N, CA, C and O of each residue as an XYZ file, in Angstrom:
404
protein
N     -46.265     30.304    -10.265
C     -46.597     31.500    -10.600
C     -45.759     32.149     -9.544
O     -45.731     31.879     -8.343
N     -45.266     32.804    -10.023
C     -44.235     33.950     -9.614
C     -44.985     34.919     -8.315
O     -46.156     34.687     -8.014
N     -44.308     35.846     -7.704
C     -44.772     36.873     -6.441
C     -45.021     38.116     -7.561
O     -45.771     39.017     -7.187
N     -44.506     38.204     -8.748
C     -45.315     39.478     -9.781
C     -46.713     38.873    -10.112
O     -47.622     39.693     -9.980
N     -47.190     37.322    -10.610
C     -47.815     37.244    -10.964
C     -49.692     37.971     -9.825
O     -50.552     38.714    -10.299
N     -49.680     37.546     -8.813
C     -49.881     37.811     -8.080
C     -50.344     39.627     -7.605
O     -51.340     40.122     -7.078
N     -49.239     40.098     -8.042
C     -49.703     41.646     -8.207
C     -51.301     42.371     -8.928
O     -51.962     43.353     -8.590
N     -51.484     41.314    -10.074
C     -52.484     41.818    -10.851
C     -53.774     41.342    -10.177
O     -54.831     41.508    -10.787
N     -53.776     40.686     -8.809
C     -54.949     40.830     -8.057
C     -54.862     41.214     -6.902
O     -53.914     40.703     -6.308
N     -55.814     42.324     -5.977
C     -56.152     42.779     -4.905
C     -57.135     42.208     -4.321
O     -57.829     41.389     -4.924
N     -57.384     42.592     -2.883
C     -58.915     42.065     -2.332
C     -59.271     43.694     -2.376
O     -58.507     44.656     -2.303
N     -60.709     43.642     -2.523
C     -61.197     44.706     -2.677
C     -62.557     44.494     -2.222
O     -62.951     43.328     -2.256
N     -63.616     45.678     -1.666
C     -64.900     45.518     -1.307
C     -65.445     44.774     -2.049
O     -65.063     44.850     -3.217
N     -66.501     43.791     -1.743
C     -67.891     43.504     -2.594
C     -68.878     45.228     -2.823
O     -69.148     45.815     -3.871
N     -69.164     45.566     -1.530
C     -69.850     46.968     -1.899
C     -69.246     47.837     -2.857
O     -70.147     48.596     -3.212
N     -68.108     48.146     -3.509
C     -67.862     48.787     -4.856
C     -68.911     48.291     -6.397
O     -69.211     49.040     -7.327
N     -69.306     46.735     -6.223
C     -69.372     46.299     -7.356
C     -71.251     45.822     -7.665
O     -71.906     45.100     -6.913
N     -71.629     46.305     -8.623
C     -72.760     45.833     -9.036
C     -73.152     44.160     -8.802
O     -73.273     43.450     -9.800
N     -73.325     43.627     -7.530
C     -73.109     42.025     -7.214
C     -74.310     41.758     -6.593
O     -74.267     41.978     -5.383
N     -75.809     41.191     -7.185
C     -76.356     41.214     -5.819
C     -76.394     39.978     -5.012
O     -76.383     38.817     -5.421
N     -76.446     40.487     -3.606
C     -75.726     39.231     -2.637
C     -77.352     38.205     -2.170
O     -78.339     38.430     -1.469
N     -76.919     37.170     -2.939
C     -78.184     36.495     -2.691
C     -77.470     35.430     -1.840
O     -76.240     35.421     -1.784
N     -78.514     34.180     -0.914
C     -77.803     32.967     -0.085
C     -78.227     33.311      0.867
O     -78.728     34.347      1.303
N     -77.857     31.735      1.435
C     -78.287     32.241      3.117
C     -77.223     32.425      4.043
O     -76.310     31.601      4.093
N     -77.247     33.293      4.682
C     -75.711     33.684      6.001
C     -76.006     32.534      6.694
O     -74.956     32.315      7.297
N     -76.684     31.774      6.947
C     -76.631     30.513      8.098
C     -75.769     29.662      7.302
O     -75.008     29.172      8.136
N     -75.435     29.177      6.084
C     -75.322     28.312      5.498
C     -73.839     28.424      4.883
O     -73.071     27.482      4.689
N     -73.637     29.623      4.652
C     -72.414     30.256      4.045
C     -71.995     31.983      4.462
O     -72.773     32.842      4.878
N     -70.473     32.119      4.180
C     -69.637     33.331      4.393
C     -69.292     33.469      3.909
O     -68.871     32.426      3.410
N     -68.836     34.656      3.197
C     -67.836     35.342      2.603
C     -66.958     35.871      3.022
O     -67.106     37.064      3.287
N     -65.403     35.108      3.319
C     -64.883     35.460      3.716
C     -64.033     36.840      3.123
O     -63.991     37.922      3.708
N     -63.227     36.450      1.537
C     -62.658     37.480      0.980
C     -62.750     37.655     -0.539
O     -62.912     36.739     -1.345
N     -62.621     38.994     -0.825
C     -62.854     39.565     -2.099
C     -61.503     39.756     -3.123
O     -60.467     40.273     -2.706
N     -61.604     39.436     -4.036
C     -60.546     39.776     -4.919
C     -60.643     40.459     -6.061
O     -61.833     40.449     -6.377
N     -59.937     41.114     -6.934
C     -60.117     41.545     -8.602
C     -58.649     41.918     -9.296
O     -57.523     42.099     -8.834
N     -59.230     41.945    -10.659
C     -58.158     41.690    -11.393
C     -57.703     43.430    -11.648
O     -58.590     44.275    -11.770
N     -56.050     43.846    -11.710
C     -56.202     45.309    -11.868
C     -57.242     46.123    -12.893
O     -57.456     47.325    -12.736
N     -57.820     45.400    -13.878
C     -58.805     46.178    -14.585
C     -60.260     45.904    -14.135
O     -61.216     46.239    -14.835
N     -60.362     45.434    -13.230
C     -61.951     44.656    -12.433
C     -62.542     44.329    -13.056
O     -63.758     44.518    -13.065
N     -61.708     43.515    -14.059
C     -62.198     42.577    -15.223
C     -62.669     41.153    -14.840
O     -63.496     40.569    -15.541
N     -62.143     40.599    -13.730
C     -62.576     39.554    -13.260
C     -62.859     39.735    -11.180
O     -62.272     40.261    -10.235
N     -63.679     39.201    -11.336
C     -64.102     39.333     -9.445
C     -63.330     37.189     -9.106
O     -63.015     36.240     -9.823
N     -63.395     37.500     -7.574
C     -62.824     36.054     -7.245
C     -63.612     36.544     -5.147
O     -63.234     37.556     -4.556
N     -64.409     35.757     -4.670
C     -64.456     35.401     -4.003
C     -64.739     33.696     -3.201
O     -65.416     32.759     -3.623
N     -63.966     33.805     -2.004
C     -63.732     32.663     -0.871
C     -64.575     32.285      0.217
O     -64.521     32.782      1.342
N     -65.152     31.623     -0.060
C     -66.280     31.608      0.789
C     -66.571     29.907      2.149
O     -66.361     28.720      1.902
N     -66.852     30.254      2.860
C     -66.829     28.969      3.793
C     -68.288     28.375      3.699
O     -69.220     28.978      3.166
N     -68.393     27.025      4.321
C     -69.801     26.337      3.866
C     -69.458     25.965      5.668
O     -68.699     25.126      6.152
N     -70.123     26.706      6.158
C     -71.007     26.848      7.864
C     -71.513     25.118      8.036
O     -71.511     24.632      9.167
N     -71.774     24.592      7.290
C     -72.596     23.134      7.550
C     -71.210     22.366      7.773
O     -70.738     21.965      8.836
N     -70.708     22.276      6.532
C     -69.515     21.177      5.969
C     -68.397     21.364      6.604
O     -67.702     20.460      7.069
N     -68.050     23.132      6.681
C     -66.769     23.626      7.291
C     -65.872     23.512      6.475
O     -64.769     23.194      6.919
N     -66.019     23.719      5.076
C     -64.845     23.220      4.158
C     -65.453     24.741      3.341
O     -66.353     25.529      3.631
N     -64.110     24.639      1.809
C     -64.662     26.161      1.433
C     -64.411     25.467     -0.198
O     -64.209     24.439     -0.845
N     -64.688     27.552     -0.255
C     -65.622     27.458     -2.160
C     -64.982     28.283     -2.119
O     -64.579     28.810     -1.082
N     -64.577     28.791     -3.853
C     -64.390     29.497     -4.189
C     -65.224     30.154     -5.881
O     -65.800     29.267     -6.510
N     -65.250     31.191     -6.340
C     -66.932     31.382     -7.459
C     -65.748     32.941     -7.991
O     -65.335     33.879     -7.309
N     -65.519     32.569     -9.575
C     -65.025     33.126    -10.260
C     -66.105     33.980    -10.964
O     -67.173     33.370    -11.007
N     -66.162     35.472    -11.650
C     -67.160     36.568    -12.251
C     -66.348     37.472    -12.929
O     -65.313     38.005    -12.529
N     -66.932     37.595    -14.016
C     -67.160     38.332    -15.016
C     -67.806     39.703    -14.979
O     -68.704     39.919    -14.166
N     -67.325     40.789    -15.954
C     -68.309     41.611    -16.826
C     -69.165     40.339    -17.044
O     -68.856     39.158    -17.207
N     -70.860     41.275    -16.967
C     -72.156     40.708    -18.150
C     -71.153     41.195    -19.045
O     -69.944     41.430    -19.038
N     -72.338     41.267    -19.981
C     -72.418     41.855    -21.576
C     -72.404     43.672    -21.013
O     -72.497     43.957    -19.819
N     -72.272     44.739    -22.121
C     -72.430     45.788    -21.556
C     -73.598     46.514    -21.635
O     -73.747     47.687    -21.292
N     -74.535     45.664    -22.166
C     -75.894     46.454    -22.064
C     -76.597     45.531    -20.766
O     -77.776     45.744    -20.483
N     -75.922     44.654    -20.118
C     -76.449     43.998    -18.448
C     -75.604     44.246    -17.447
O     -74.551     43.658    -17.200
N     -76.223     45.363    -16.735
C     -75.255     45.498    -15.459
C     -74.731     44.176    -14.450
O     -75.380     43.247    -13.971
N     -73.334     44.509    -14.356
C     -73.183     43.618    -13.128
C     -72.297     42.562    -13.869
O     -71.932     42.648    -15.041
N     -71.913     41.199    -12.686
C     -71.442     40.275    -13.242
C     -72.098     39.173    -13.187
O     -73.251     39.239    -12.760
N     -71.583     37.932    -13.580
C     -71.817     36.178    -13.656
C     -71.067     35.731    -13.046
O     -70.501     36.571    -12.347
N     -70.681     34.639    -12.904
C     -70.301     33.342    -12.393
C     -69.767     32.554    -13.759
O     -70.460     31.913    -14.549
N     -68.775     32.718    -13.791
C     -67.944     31.662    -15.034
C     -67.359     30.373    -14.801
O     -67.133     29.523    -15.662
N     -67.057     30.267    -13.177
C     -66.090     29.056    -12.596
C     -66.254     29.089    -11.018
O     -66.484     30.091    -10.340
N     -66.108     27.946    -10.629
C     -66.232     27.814     -9.253
C     -65.649     26.341     -8.850
O     -65.247     25.523     -9.678
N     -65.680     26.099     -7.086
C     -64.754     24.775     -6.820
C     -65.588     24.894     -5.128
O     -66.134     25.887     -4.647
N     -65.472     23.865     -4.672
C     -66.638     23.551     -3.755
C     -65.242     22.916     -3.187
O     -64.156     23.024     -3.755
N     -65.619     21.845     -1.258
C     -65.405     21.363     -1.147
C     -63.400     21.383     -0.668
O     -62.822     20.465     -0.086
N     -63.082     22.036     -0.904
C     -61.514     22.077     -0.582
C     -61.106     22.584      1.207
O     -61.638     23.488      1.851
N     -60.097     21.721      1.604
C     -59.658     22.110      2.647
C     -59.448     23.004      3.858
O     -59.552     22.843      5.074
N     -59.212     23.709      3.296
C     -58.917     25.087      3.927
C     -58.901     27.005      3.168
O     -58.946     27.269      1.967
N     -58.838     27.861      4.132
C     -58.918     29.243      2.953
C     -57.690     29.450      2.503
O     -57.545     30.201      1.539
N     -56.622     28.856      3.080
C     -55.528     29.275      1.915
C     -55.567     28.419      0.612
O     -55.447     28.927     -0.503
N     -55.705     27.370      0.782
C     -55.964     26.468     -1.012
C     -57.452     27.383     -1.805
O     -57.619     28.146     -2.757
N     -58.143     26.858     -0.932
C     -58.908     28.382     -2.366
C     -58.562     29.485     -2.485
O     -58.871     30.042     -3.538
N     -57.965     30.069     -1.702
C     -57.583     31.358     -2.292
C     -56.290     31.068     -3.354
O     -56.306     31.755     -4.375
N     -55.191     30.123     -3.198
C     -54.017     29.934     -3.969
C     -54.898     29.423     -5.613
O     -54.422     29.696     -6.716
N     -56.419     28.542     -5.380
C     -56.746     28.252     -6.831
C     -57.400     29.081     -7.201
O     -57.435     29.028     -8.430
N     -58.231     30.219     -6.651
C     -59.155     31.220     -7.420
C     -58.075     32.486     -7.714
O     -58.299     33.263     -8.641
N     -56.471     32.680     -6.553
C     -56.196     33.514     -7.580
C     -55.330     32.773     -9.208
O     -55.148     33.422    -10.238
N     -55.071     31.818     -9.068
C     -54.216     30.493    -10.102
C     -55.335     30.922    -11.692
O     -55.055     31.494    -12.746
N     -56.646     30.298    -11.153
C     -57.953     30.827    -12.144
C     -58.336     31.869    -12.141
O     -59.008     32.279    -13.087
N     -58.010     32.713    -10.987
C     -58.195     34.120    -12.621
C     -57.608     34.728    -12.688
O     -58.070     35.868    -12.714
N     -55.644     34.555    -12.804
C     -55.045     34.457    -13.762
C     -55.256     34.261    -14.919
O     -55.334     35.116    -15.802
N     -55.413     32.656    -15.062
C     -55.296     31.939    -16.494
C     -56.329     32.956    -17.380
O     -56.035     33.762    -18.263
N     -57.825     32.563    -16.726
C     -58.809     33.656    -17.246
C     -58.582     35.082    -18.153
O     -58.885     35.181    -19.342
N     -58.076     35.989    -17.456
C     -57.489     37.020    -17.724
C     -56.510     36.987    -18.855
O     -56.533     37.535    -19.957
N     -55.385     35.958    -18.109
C     -54.864     35.221    -19.926
C     -55.295     35.331    -21.186
O     -54.863     35.830    -22.225
N     -56.399     34.658    -20.796
C     -57.192     34.289    -21.547
C     -57.679     35.402    -22.554
O     -57.580     35.470    -23.780
N     -58.240     36.255    -21.618
C     -58.957     37.457    -22.409
C     -58.542     38.141    -23.096
O     -59.147     38.685    -24.020
N     -57.089     38.310    -22.719
C     -56.635     39.468    -23.600
C     -55.316     40.054    -22.508
O     -54.225     40.479    -22.888
N     -55.712     39.950    -21.318
C     -55.289     40.354    -20.532
C     -53.607     40.583    -19.932
O     -53.406     41.154    -18.861
């Protein structure tokens, strides 16, 4: 994946999207949020505060008649935040290409 590929993904503020924030803040922490340039795909990197490992979740727009986003892919038990971010970006770009992006 070249440097140009990463330009289609940027860090974002999750408060700018219709995402219900559920979960127990004593169990995990959201570290970084990302979006494709067209905002069709979002991704979050998380840290498990119990196991001290990392995860990521990829979200896409729900159908037009349903507001918000839904999870379409995820991975867990990764050893570092950098690894989780790298894999998330790769998966977001591949999914985006599959959508015709």
